[in-house]
C-alpha positions as CSV (number, residue, x, y, z in Angstrom):
1,M,-9.5,-5.6,1.0
2,E,-12.6,-3.4,0.2
3,R,-13.9,-4.0,3.8
4,H,-10.7,-2.7,5.4
5,P,-9.7,0.7,3.9
6,I,-6.8,1.4,6.3
7,C,-3.6,-0.7,6.5
8,S,-0.3,-0.6,8.2
9,F,2.3,-0.2,5.6
10,G,5.9,-1.3,6.4
11,T,9.0,-0.5,4.5
12,V,12.7,-0.8,5.3
13,E,14.7,2.2,6.2
14,G,18.4,1.3,6.3
15,N,18.1,-2.1,8.0
16,R,15.2,-1.2,10.2
17,P,11.4,-1.6,9.6
18,K,9.3,1.5,9.4
19,V,5.5,1.3,9.7
20,R,2.8,3.8,9.1
21,Y,-1.0,3.8,8.5
22,M,-2.2,4.4,5.0
23,K,-5.5,4.4,3.0
24,L,-5.6,1.2,1.0
25,Y,-6.9,0.9,-2.6
26,N,-6.8,-2.2,-4.7
27,D,-7.6,-3.7,-8.1
28,G,-7.7,-7.5,-7.6
29,L,-4.6,-8.4,-5.6
30,T,-2.6,-5.3,-6.6
31,V,-2.6,-2.7,-3.9
32,Y,-2.3,1.1,-4.5
33,L,-1.3,3.7,-1.9
34,A,-1.4,7.4,-2.7
35,T,1.4,9.6,-1.4
36,D,3.6,12.6,-1.9
37,R,6.7,12.1,-3.9
38,K,8.7,14.0,-1.3
39,T,8.0,11.5,1.5
40,H,10.5,9.0,3.0
41,K,8.3,6.1,1.8
42,V,9.4,6.9,-1.8
43,D,13.1,7.0,-0.9
44,E,12.7,3.8,1.1
45,L,11.1,1.9,-1.8
46,K,13.9,3.0,-4.1
47,S,16.5,1.7,-1.7
48,N,14.6,-1.5,-0.8
49,P,11.3,-2.5,-2.6
50,N,10.3,-5.1,0.1
51,V,7.1,-4.1,1.9
52,H,4.6,-5.5,4.3
53,L,0.9,-4.6,4.7
54,L,-1.4,-5.6,7.6
55,F,-5.1,-4.9,7.8
56,G,-8.3,-6.3,9.2
57,Q,-9.8,-6.6,12.7
58,E,-10.5,-9.2,15.3
59,K,-12.7,-11.3,12.9
60,E,-10.1,-11.5,10.1
61,V,-6.6,-10.4,9.6
62,V,-4.7,-10.2,6.3
63,A,-0.9,-9.8,6.0
64,I,0.7,-9.2,2.6
65,E,4.4,-9.4,1.8
66,G,5.4,-8.0,-1.6
67,T,7.4,-5.5,-3.5
68,G,6.5,-1.9,-4.1
69,K,7.4,0.7,-6.7
70,V,6.6,4.3,-7.2
71,N,4.3,5.0,-10.1
72,D,3.8,8.5,-11.5
73,D,2.0,7.3,-14.7
74,E,-0.9,9.7,-15.5
75,T,-3.3,6.8,-16.1
76,V,-2.8,5.2,-12.7
77,R,-2.9,8.6,-10.9
78,K,-6.2,9.5,-12.5
79,K,-7.7,6.1,-11.9
80,L,-6.9,6.3,-8.2
81,W,-7.7,10.1,-7.7
82,N,-10.5,11.0,-5.4
83,R,-11.6,14.2,-3.7
84,E,-10.0,13.2,-0.4
85,F,-6.6,13.9,-1.9
86,E,-7.5,17.6,-2.4
87,H,-6.3,18.1,1.2
88,W,-2.7,17.4,0.0
89,F,-2.6,17.8,-3.8
90,S,-4.0,20.3,-6.3
91,G,-5.3,17.6,-8.6
92,P,-4.4,14.4,-10.4
93,D,-1.8,16.3,-12.4
94,D,0.0,17.6,-9.3
95,P,3.7,16.7,-9.8
96,D,4.1,15.6,-6.2
97,Y,1.2,13.1,-6.3
98,V,2.4,9.6,-6.9
99,V,1.0,6.1,-6.4
100,L,2.8,3.3,-4.7
101,V,2.0,0.0,-6.4
102,I,2.4,-3.1,-4.3
103,E,2.6,-6.5,-6.0
104,P,2.0,-9.3,-3.4
105,S,4.3,-12.3,-3.3
106,R,2.7,-13.9,-0.2
107,I,-0.7,-13.3,1.5
108,E,-1.8,-14.7,4.8
109,F,-5.4,-14.7,5.8
110,S,-6.6,-15.6,9.3
111,D,-10.3,-15.8,10.0
112,R,-12.1,-15.4,13.4
113,D,-11.3,-19.0,14.4
114,M,-7.6,-18.4,13.6
115,N,-7.7,-20.7,10.6
116,L,-4.7,-19.6,8.4
117,E,-4.8,-19.7,4.6
118,V,-1.6,-18.8,2.7
119,W,-1.2,-17.8,-1.0
120,E,2.2,-17.5,-2.6
121,A,3.1,-16.2,-6.0
């Protein structure tokens, strides 16, 4: 995940998929996405926590299915905080700054030869 800092992040809005690009952070297999608490992503996760992430490039592609939740815990927000976020938030204590935490249930990895490996929780 460290080699691919941008992912497509899919949620469910109503009964339709909704996808957007986001900056990806991780700690092991747990994925973190920083966002504003007022975005549709937050509402979508509260209604339906099922998510999908896709990242990589032609040599390797990773798809992650999992569940997401909104985390506004001070420890998590400070751990993830970086100066790039200053474009949107006043600091790690900004009340609108939250972290989406994604716990994978299935990961598919394809290498450049299209060999597929699957991990399931």
